[in-house]
C-alpha positions as CSV (number, residue, x, y, z in Angstrom):
1,X,-49.8,-47.3,-21.3
2,X,-47.2,-44.9,-22.4
3,X,-44.0,-45.8,-24.2
4,X,-40.5,-44.8,-23.4
5,X,-39.8,-44.0,-27.1
6,X,-40.0,-40.7,-28.5
7,X,-42.8,-40.1,-31.1
8,X,-41.3,-39.2,-34.5
9,X,-43.2,-37.5,-37.3
10,X,-44.1,-40.0,-40.0
11,X,-43.4,-39.7,-43.8
12,X,-46.8,-41.0,-44.7
13,X,-50.1,-41.9,-43.1
14,X,-51.8,-45.5,-43.2
15,X,-55.6,-45.3,-43.9
16,X,-58.2,-47.9,-43.4
17,X,-61.0,-46.5,-45.6
18,X,-61.2,-42.8,-44.6
19,X,-59.9,-43.3,-41.1
20,X,-56.2,-42.4,-40.4
21,X,-54.8,-45.4,-38.6
22,X,-51.3,-44.0,-37.8
23,X,-48.0,-42.7,-39.1
24,X,-45.4,-44.6,-41.2
25,X,-41.7,-44.3,-42.0
26,X,-41.1,-44.7,-45.6
27,X,-38.2,-46.8,-47.1
28,X,-35.2,-44.6,-47.9
29,X,-35.5,-45.4,-51.7
30,X,-38.2,-46.2,-54.2
31,X,-40.9,-44.5,-52.1
32,X,-43.2,-44.0,-55.0
33,X,-43.2,-47.6,-56.2
34,X,-43.5,-48.7,-52.6
35,X,-46.7,-46.7,-52.1
36,X,-48.1,-47.9,-55.5
37,X,-47.4,-51.6,-54.6
38,X,-48.8,-51.3,-51.1
39,X,-51.9,-49.5,-52.3
40,X,-52.5,-52.1,-55.0
41,X,-51.8,-55.0,-52.8
42,X,-53.9,-53.9,-49.9
43,X,-56.8,-52.3,-51.5
44,X,-59.0,-55.3,-51.1
45,X,-58.9,-55.0,-47.3
46,X,-59.4,-51.2,-47.6
47,X,-55.8,-50.1,-46.5
48,X,-53.9,-47.4,-48.3
49,X,-50.9,-45.1,-47.7
50,X,-50.8,-41.4,-48.4
51,X,-47.4,-39.6,-48.3
52,X,-47.8,-36.5,-46.2
53,X,-46.1,-33.2,-46.9
54,X,-43.6,-32.2,-44.2
55,X,-45.1,-29.8,-41.6
56,X,-43.0,-26.7,-40.8
57,X,-43.8,-27.2,-37.1
58,X,-42.3,-30.8,-37.0
59,X,-39.3,-31.4,-34.8
60,X,-36.1,-30.7,-36.6
61,X,-35.0,-34.3,-35.8
62,X,-35.0,-36.3,-39.0
63,X,-37.1,-39.4,-38.4
64,X,-35.2,-41.4,-41.0
65,X,-31.9,-40.6,-39.5
66,X,-33.2,-41.4,-36.0
67,X,-34.5,-44.7,-37.2
68,X,-31.3,-45.5,-38.8
69,X,-29.2,-44.8,-35.8
70,X,-31.5,-46.9,-33.7
71,X,-31.1,-49.9,-36.2
72,X,-27.4,-49.5,-36.1
73,X,-27.4,-49.5,-32.3
74,X,-29.5,-52.6,-32.2
75,X,-27.3,-54.6,-34.7
76,X,-24.4,-53.8,-32.5
77,X,-25.7,-55.3,-29.4
């Protein structure tokens, strides 16, 4: 089933073992400590986050800005 939402590039990748499960948007602040805490907390179930380097071919739309706009629109309804 397809989604009506546009796919945005993620800031990080969620892994289960060596398999990439999907993209993640990182919190706007304290990203390094978020990754460290996530990886420490969820290592027992083989989950980890790896921050990805921006791809020069990514859409110029900033994923974080898009998410913030969507959240603001949701809270106004």
